C-alpha positions as protocol buffer text, in pm:
chain_id: "A"
residue {
  index: 1
  type: UNK
  ca { x: 7419 y: 9905 z: 9219 }
}
residue {
  index: 2
  type: UNK
  ca { x: 7183 y: 9691 z: 9423 }
}
residue {
  index: 3
  type: UNK
  ca { x: 7189 y: 9613 z: 9797 }
}
residue {
  index: 4
  type: UNK
  ca { x: 7370 y: 9280 z: 9750 }
}
residue {
  index: 5
  type: UNK
  ca { x: 7650 y: 9449 z: 9555 }
}
residue {
  index: 6
  type: UNK
  ca { x: 7677 y: 9726 z: 9816 }
}
residue {
  index: 7
  type: UNK
  ca { x: 7709 y: 9460 z: 10084 }
}
residue {
  index: 8
  type: UNK
  ca { x: 7974 y: 9277 z: 9879 }
}
residue {
  index: 9
  type: UNK
  ca { x: 8176 y: 9598 z: 9844 }
}
residue {
  index: 10
  type: UNK
  ca { x: 8144 y: 9667 z: 10218 }
}
residue {
  index: 11
  type: UNK
  ca { x: 8281 y: 9317 z: 10283 }
}
residue {
  index: 12
  type: UNK
  ca { x: 8581 y: 9391 z: 10066 }
}
residue {
  index: 13
  type: UNK
  ca { x: 8635 y: 9726 z: 10235 }
}
residue {
  index: 14
  type: UNK
  ca { x: 8646 y: 9551 z: 10576 }
}
residue {
  index: 15
  type: UNK
  ca { x: 8878 y: 9281 z: 10442 }
}
residue {
  index: 16
  type: UNK
  ca { x: 9117 y: 9537 z: 10291 }
}
residue {
  index: 17
  type: UNK
  ca { x: 9109 y: 9757 z: 10602 }
}
residue {
  index: 18
  type: UNK
  ca { x: 9233 y: 9461 z: 10810 }
}
residue {
  index: 19
  type: UNK
  ca { x: 9498 y: 9361 z: 10555 }
}
residue {
  index: 20
  type: UNK
  ca { x: 9611 y: 9719 z: 10483 }
}
residue {
  index: 21
  type: UNK
  ca { x: 9594 y: 9932 z: 10799 }
}
residue {
  index: 22
  type: UNK
  ca { x: 9825 y: 10191 z: 10639 }
}
residue {
  index: 23
  type: UNK
  ca { x: 9677 y: 10372 z: 10340 }
}
residue {
  index: 24
  type: UNK
  ca { x: 9897 y: 10400 z: 10033 }
}
residue {
  index: 25
  type: UNK
  ca { x: 9877 y: 10588 z: 9706 }
}
residue {
  index: 26
  type: UNK
  ca { x: 9923 y: 10470 z: 9352 }
}
residue {
  index: 27
  type: UNK
  ca { x: 10128 y: 10659 z: 9098 }
}
residue {
  index: 28
  type: UNK
  ca { x: 10168 y: 10642 z: 8722 }
}
residue {
  index: 29
  type: UNK
  ca { x: 10530 y: 10597 z: 8619 }
}
residue {
  index: 30
  type: UNK
  ca { x: 10672 y: 10492 z: 8282 }
}
residue {
  index: 31
  type: UNK
  ca { x: 10323 y: 10399 z: 8152 }
}
residue {
  index: 32
  type: UNK
  ca { x: 10260 y: 10166 z: 8447 }
}
residue {
  index: 33
  type: UNK
  ca { x: 10029 y: 10221 z: 8742 }
}
residue {
  index: 34
  type: UNK
  ca { x: 10240 y: 10154 z: 9049 }
}
residue {
  index: 35
  type: UNK
  ca { x: 9986 y: 10003 z: 9288 }
}
residue {
  index: 36
  type: UNK
  ca { x: 10151 y: 9926 z: 9623 }
}
residue {
  index: 37
  type: UNK
  ca { x: 9857 y: 9706 z: 9727 }
}
residue {
  index: 38
  type: UNK
  ca { x: 9908 y: 9449 z: 9449 }
}
residue {
  index: 39
  type: UNK
  ca { x: 10191 y: 9233 z: 9589 }
}
residue {
  index: 40
  type: UNK
  ca { x: 9998 y: 9157 z: 9909 }
}
residue {
  index: 41
  type: UNK
  ca { x: 9642 y: 9168 z: 9775 }
}
residue {
  index: 42
  type: UNK
  ca { x: 9661 y: 8940 z: 9469 }
}
residue {
  index: 43
  type: UNK
  ca { x: 9280 y: 8923 z: 9455 }
}
residue {
  index: 44
  type: UNK
  ca { x: 9264 y: 9017 z: 9088 }
}
residue {
  index: 45
  type: UNK
  ca { x: 9543 y: 8792 z: 8965 }
}
residue {
  index: 46
  type: UNK
  ca { x: 9460 y: 8497 z: 9190 }
}
residue {
  index: 47
  type: UNK
  ca { x: 9197 y: 8233 z: 9119 }
}
residue {
  index: 48
  type: UNK
  ca { x: 8882 y: 8401 z: 8989 }
}
residue {
  index: 49
  type: UNK
  ca { x: 8536 y: 8323 z: 9122 }
}
residue {
  index: 50
  type: UNK
  ca { x: 8373 y: 8368 z: 8781 }
}
residue {
  index: 51
  type: UNK
  ca { x: 8363 y: 8079 z: 8535 }
}
residue {
  index: 52
  type: UNK
  ca { x: 8404 y: 8311 z: 8233 }
}
residue {
  index: 53
  type: UNK
  ca { x: 8773 y: 8387 z: 8166 }
}
residue {
  index: 54
  type: UNK
  ca { x: 8880 y: 8751 z: 8190 }
}
residue {
  index: 55
  type: UNK
  ca { x: 9065 y: 8828 z: 7862 }
}
residue {
  index: 56
  type: UNK
  ca { x: 9380 y: 9043 z: 7851 }
}
residue {
  index: 57
  type: UNK
  ca { x: 9499 y: 9108 z: 7498 }
}
residue {
  index: 58
  type: UNK
  ca { x: 9868 y: 9114 z: 7426 }
}
residue {
  index: 59
  type: UNK
  ca { x: 10018 y: 9348 z: 7172 }
}
residue {
  index: 60
  type: UNK
  ca { x: 10222 y: 9192 z: 6892 }
}
residue {
  index: 61
  type: UNK
  ca { x: 10542 y: 9313 z: 7062 }
}
residue {
  index: 62
  type: UNK
  ca { x: 10449 y: 9118 z: 7379 }
}
residue {
  index: 63
  type: UNK
  ca { x: 10400 y: 8779 z: 7214 }
}
residue {
  index: 64
  type: UNK
  ca { x: 10705 y: 8554 z: 7225 }
}
residue {
  index: 65
  type: UNK
  ca { x: 10789 y: 8183 z: 7237 }
}
residue {
  index: 66
  type: UNK
  ca { x: 10768 y: 8205 z: 7617 }
}
residue {
  index: 67
  type: UNK
  ca { x: 10413 y: 8350 z: 7618 }
}
residue {
  index: 68
  type: UNK
  ca { x: 10245 y: 8008 z: 7676 }
}
residue {
  index: 69
  type: UNK
  ca { x: 10474 y: 7954 z: 7975 }
}
residue {
  index: 70
  type: UNK
  ca { x: 10379 y: 8291 z: 8127 }
}
residue {
  index: 71
  type: UNK
  ca { x: 10001 y: 8290 z: 8073 }
}
residue {
  index: 72
  type: UNK
  ca { x: 9691 y: 8082 z: 8036 }
}
residue {
  index: 73
  type: UNK
  ca { x: 9583 y: 8172 z: 7684 }
}
residue {
  index: 74
  type: UNK
  ca { x: 9251 y: 8209 z: 7504 }
}
residue {
  index: 75
  type: UNK
  ca { x: 9443 y: 8244 z: 7178 }
}
residue {
  index: 76
  type: UNK
  ca { x: 9795 y: 8334 z: 7068 }
}
residue {
  index: 77
  type: UNK
  ca { x: 9740 y: 8705 z: 7147 }
}
residue {
  index: 78
  type: UNK
  ca { x: 9508 y: 8686 z: 7448 }
}
residue {
  index: 79
  type: UNK
  ca { x: 9611 y: 8594 z: 7800 }
}
residue {
  index: 80
  type: UNK
  ca { x: 9335 y: 8527 z: 8048 }
}
residue {
  index: 81
  type: UNK
  ca { x: 9254 y: 8497 z: 8413 }
}
residue {
  index: 82
  type: UNK
  ca { x: 9017 y: 8224 z: 8518 }
}
residue {
  index: 83
  type: UNK
  ca { x: 8958 y: 7994 z: 8813 }
}
residue {
  index: 84
  type: UNK
  ca { x: 9328 y: 7901 z: 8804 }
}
residue {
  index: 85
  type: UNK
  ca { x: 9443 y: 8262 z: 8846 }
}
residue {
  index: 86
  type: UNK
  ca { x: 9749 y: 8380 z: 8656 }
}
residue {
  index: 87
  type: UNK
  ca { x: 10053 y: 8168 z: 8571 }
}
residue {
  index: 88
  type: UNK
  ca { x: 10278 y: 8471 z: 8628 }
}
residue {
  index: 89
  type: UNK
  ca { x: 10171 y: 8515 z: 8990 }
}
residue {
  index: 90
  type: UNK
  ca { x: 10457 y: 8437 z: 9225 }
}
residue {
  index: 91
  type: UNK
  ca { x: 10493 y: 8458 z: 9604 }
}
residue {
  index: 92
  type: UNK
  ca { x: 10579 y: 8831 z: 9585 }
}
residue {
  index: 93
  type: UNK
  ca { x: 10329 y: 8926 z: 9314 }
}
residue {
  index: 94
  type: UNK
  ca { x: 10382 y: 8924 z: 8939 }
}
residue {
  index: 95
  type: UNK
  ca { x: 10712 y: 8767 z: 8836 }
}
residue {
  index: 96
  type: UNK
  ca { x: 10713 y: 8927 z: 8489 }
}
residue {
  index: 97
  type: UNK
  ca { x: 10883 y: 9243 z: 8375 }
}
residue {
  index: 98
  type: UNK
  ca { x: 10636 y: 9519 z: 8286 }
}
residue {
  index: 99
  type: UNK
  ca { x: 10721 y: 9488 z: 7916 }
}
residue {
  index: 100
  type: UNK
  ca { x: 10586 y: 9130 z: 7913 }
}
residue {
  index: 101
  type: UNK
  ca { x: 10267 y: 9197 z: 8107 }
}
residue {
  index: 102
  type: UNK
  ca { x: 9943 y: 9272 z: 7928 }
}
residue {
  index: 103
  type: UNK
  ca { x: 9870 y: 9645 z: 7928 }
}
residue {
  index: 104
  type: UNK
  ca { x: 9560 y: 9558 z: 8132 }
}
residue {
  index: 105
  type: UNK
  ca { x: 9787 y: 9440 z: 8415 }
}
residue {
  index: 106
  type: UNK
  ca { x: 10013 y: 9745 z: 8395 }
}
residue {
  index: 107
  type: UNK
  ca { x: 9716 y: 9982 z: 8424 }
}
residue {
  index: 108
  type: UNK
  ca { x: 9511 y: 9802 z: 8685 }
}
residue {
  index: 109
  type: UNK
  ca { x: 9282 y: 9901 z: 8865 }
}
residue {
  index: 110
  type: UNK
  ca { x: 9207 y: 10117 z: 8559 }
}
residue {
  index: 111
  type: UNK
  ca { x: 9039 y: 9905 z: 8295 }
}
residue {
  index: 112
  type: UNK
  ca { x: 8960 y: 9980 z: 7931 }
}
residue {
  index: 113
  type: UNK
  ca { x: 8607 y: 9842 z: 7890 }
}
residue {
  index: 114
  type: UNK
  ca { x: 8382 y: 9884 z: 7588 }
}
residue {
  index: 115
  type: UNK
  ca { x: 8617 y: 10156 z: 7464 }
}
residue {
  index: 116
  type: UNK
  ca { x: 8601 y: 10367 z: 7783 }
}
residue {
  index: 117
  type: UNK
  ca { x: 8824 y: 10391 z: 8088 }
}
residue {
  index: 118
  type: UNK
  ca { x: 8681 y: 10260 z: 8416 }
}
residue {
  index: 119
  type: UNK
  ca { x: 8809 y: 10199 z: 8769 }
}
residue {
  index: 120
  type: UNK
  ca { x: 8768 y: 9853 z: 8922 }
}
residue {
  index: 121
  type: UNK
  ca { x: 8568 y: 9907 z: 9243 }
}
residue {
  index: 122
  type: UNK
  ca { x: 8701 y: 9615 z: 9451 }
}
residue {
  index: 123
  type: UNK
  ca { x: 9070 y: 9713 z: 9443 }
}
residue {
  index: 124
  type: UNK
  ca { x: 9195 y: 9843 z: 9780 }
}
residue {
  index: 125
  type: UNK
  ca { x: 9347 y: 10145 z: 9605 }
}
residue {
  index: 126
  type: UNK
  ca { x: 9007 y: 10227 z: 9452 }
}
residue {
  index: 127
  type: UNK
  ca { x: 8847 y: 10209 z: 9794 }
}
residue {
  index: 128
  type: UNK
  ca { x: 9106 y: 10396 z: 9999 }
}
residue {
  index: 129
  type: UNK
  ca { x: 9265 y: 10658 z: 9773 }
}
residue {
  index: 130
  type: UNK
  ca { x: 9125 y: 11008 z: 9756 }
}
residue {
  index: 131
  type: UNK
  ca { x: 8873 y: 11029 z: 9469 }
}
residue {
  index: 132
  type: UNK
  ca { x: 9037 y: 11339 z: 9321 }
}
residue {
  index: 133
  type: UNK
  ca { x: 9373 y: 11158 z: 9315 }
}
residue {
  index: 134
  type: UNK
  ca { x: 9212 y: 10855 z: 9151 }
}
residue {
  index: 135
  type: UNK
  ca { x: 9062 y: 11076 z: 8881 }
}
residue {
  index: 136
  type: UNK
  ca { x: 9391 y: 11262 z: 8823 }
}
residue {
  index: 137
  type: UNK
  ca { x: 9572 y: 10930 z: 8785 }
}
residue {
  index: 138
  type: UNK
  ca { x: 9291 y: 10809 z: 8557 }
}
residue {
  index: 139
  type: UNK
  ca { x: 9344 y: 11113 z: 8335 }
}
residue {
  index: 140
  type: UNK
  ca { x: 9714 y: 11025 z: 8302 }
}
residue {
  index: 141
  type: UNK
  ca { x: 9624 y: 10664 z: 8213 }
}
residue {
  index: 142
  type: UNK
  ca { x: 9367 y: 10794 z: 7963 }
}
residue {
  index: 143
  type: UNK
  ca { x: 9628 y: 11018 z: 7797 }
}
residue {
  index: 144
  type: UNK
  ca { x: 9868 y: 10725 z: 7770 }
}
residue {
  index: 145
  type: UNK
  ca { x: 9601 y: 10503 z: 7613 }
}
residue {
  index: 146
  type: UNK
  ca { x: 9503 y: 10783 z: 7374 }
}
residue {
  index: 147
  type: UNK
  ca { x: 9865 y: 10793 z: 7256 }
}
residue {
  index: 148
  type: UNK
  ca { x: 9849 y: 10428 z: 7144 }
}
residue {
  index: 149
  type: UNK
  ca { x: 9743 y: 10343 z: 6790 }
}
residue {
  index: 150
  type: UNK
  ca { x: 9365 y: 10297 z: 6756 }
}
residue {
  index: 151
  type: UNK
  ca { x: 9424 y: 9934 z: 6655 }
}
residue {
  index: 152
  type: UNK
  ca { x: 9601 y: 9861 z: 6985 }
}
residue {
  index: 153
  type: UNK
  ca { x: 9338 y: 10040 z: 7193 }
}
residue {
  index: 154
  type: UNK
  ca { x: 9063 y: 9841 z: 7022 }
}
residue {
  index: 155
  type: UNK
  ca { x: 9256 y: 9520 z: 7080 }
}
residue {
  index: 156
  type: UNK
  ca { x: 9308 y: 9570 z: 7453 }
}
residue {
  index: 157
  type: UNK
  ca { x: 8957 y: 9700 z: 7525 }
}
residue {
  index: 158
  type: UNK
  ca { x: 8753 y: 9424 z: 7688 }
}
residue {
  index: 159
  type: UNK
  ca { x: 8380 y: 9375 z: 7643 }
}
residue {
  index: 160
  type: UNK
  ca { x: 8146 y: 9376 z: 7941 }
}
residue {
  index: 161
  type: UNK
  ca { x: 7767 y: 9385 z: 7974 }
}
residue {
  index: 162
  type: UNK
  ca { x: 7610 y: 9699 z: 8121 }
}
residue {
  index: 163
  type: UNK
  ca { x: 7505 y: 9505 z: 8433 }
}
residue {
  index: 164
  type: UNK
  ca { x: 7863 y: 9390 z: 8496 }
}
residue {
  index: 165
  type: UNK
  ca { x: 7989 y: 9746 z: 8447 }
}
residue {
  index: 166
  type: UNK
  ca { x: 7740 y: 9885 z: 8697 }
}
residue {
  index: 167
  type: UNK
  ca { x: 7838 y: 9625 z: 8958 }
}
residue {
  index: 168
  type: UNK
  ca { x: 8214 y: 9615 z: 8930 }
}
residue {
  index: 169
  type: UNK
  ca { x: 8340 y: 9929 z: 8760 }
}
residue {
  index: 170
  type: UNK
  ca { x: 8325 y: 10301 z: 8820 }
}
residue {
  index: 171
  type: UNK
  ca { x: 8294 y: 10514 z: 8506 }
}
residue {
  index: 172
  type: UNK
  ca { x: 8552 y: 10794 z: 8507 }
}
residue {
  index: 173
  type: UNK
  ca { x: 8345 y: 10991 z: 8253 }
}
residue {
  index: 174
  type: UNK
  ca { x: 8643 y: 11051 z: 8028 }
}
residue {
  index: 175
  type: UNK
  ca { x: 8612 y: 11063 z: 7651 }
}
residue {
  index: 176
  type: UNK
  ca { x: 8585 y: 10729 z: 7468 }
}
residue {
  index: 177
  type: UNK
  ca { x: 8910 y: 10573 z: 7352 }
}
residue {
  index: 178
  type: UNK
  ca { x: 8761 y: 10332 z: 7100 }
}
residue {
  index: 179
  type: UNK
  ca { x: 8478 y: 10505 z: 6920 }
}
residue {
  index: 180
  type: UNK
  ca { x: 8314 y: 10195 z: 6772 }
}
residue {
  index: 181
  type: UNK
  ca { x: 8309 y: 10004 z: 7099 }
}
residue {
  index: 182
  type: UNK
  ca { x: 8196 y: 10301 z: 7306 }
}
residue {
  index: 183
  type: UNK
  ca { x: 7902 y: 10363 z: 7073 }
}
residue {
  index: 184
  type: UNK
  ca { x: 7802 y: 9996 z: 7084 }
}
residue {
  index: 185
  type: UNK
  ca { x: 7799 y: 9999 z: 7468 }
}
residue {
  index: 186
  type: UNK
  ca { x: 7552 y: 10289 z: 7492 }
}
């Protein structure tokens, strides 16, 4: 991580410290990361600063006739975040039931990238929670993802360049979940 990225993260830390004076902890319940920062933060589901859409694959069971009403779509099975943010974002956070949300949303700030599990650095929970607690929660998320069929894991794993990974994500150093993608990223 270079000096500019360190400065960017410090800016976020200051911003989150003002917005969230009380520290909170995430928990993993019913295959969903319960992140108490999300409803107020909305940084990750609001309008994105990057021009490239952030893909979030949907499993076959999550696609329905209402899918185009709930998400901006890259294709029939892939929701995305872009400069418009997320269609499902309401005044109190996500308006969708967990069963309709992409797995990526239900596990955030843990992200399956290039077949491996990472932690998104900018999330207030990532910045303020105890590192051992973050790793323990990451291990529970990893176990859940490992229980999914390989086809689903491969589908929901996003692709990111090494430079992007180094800037925005923290490697949890857990075993790969999608062998082909993890090998290609090395």
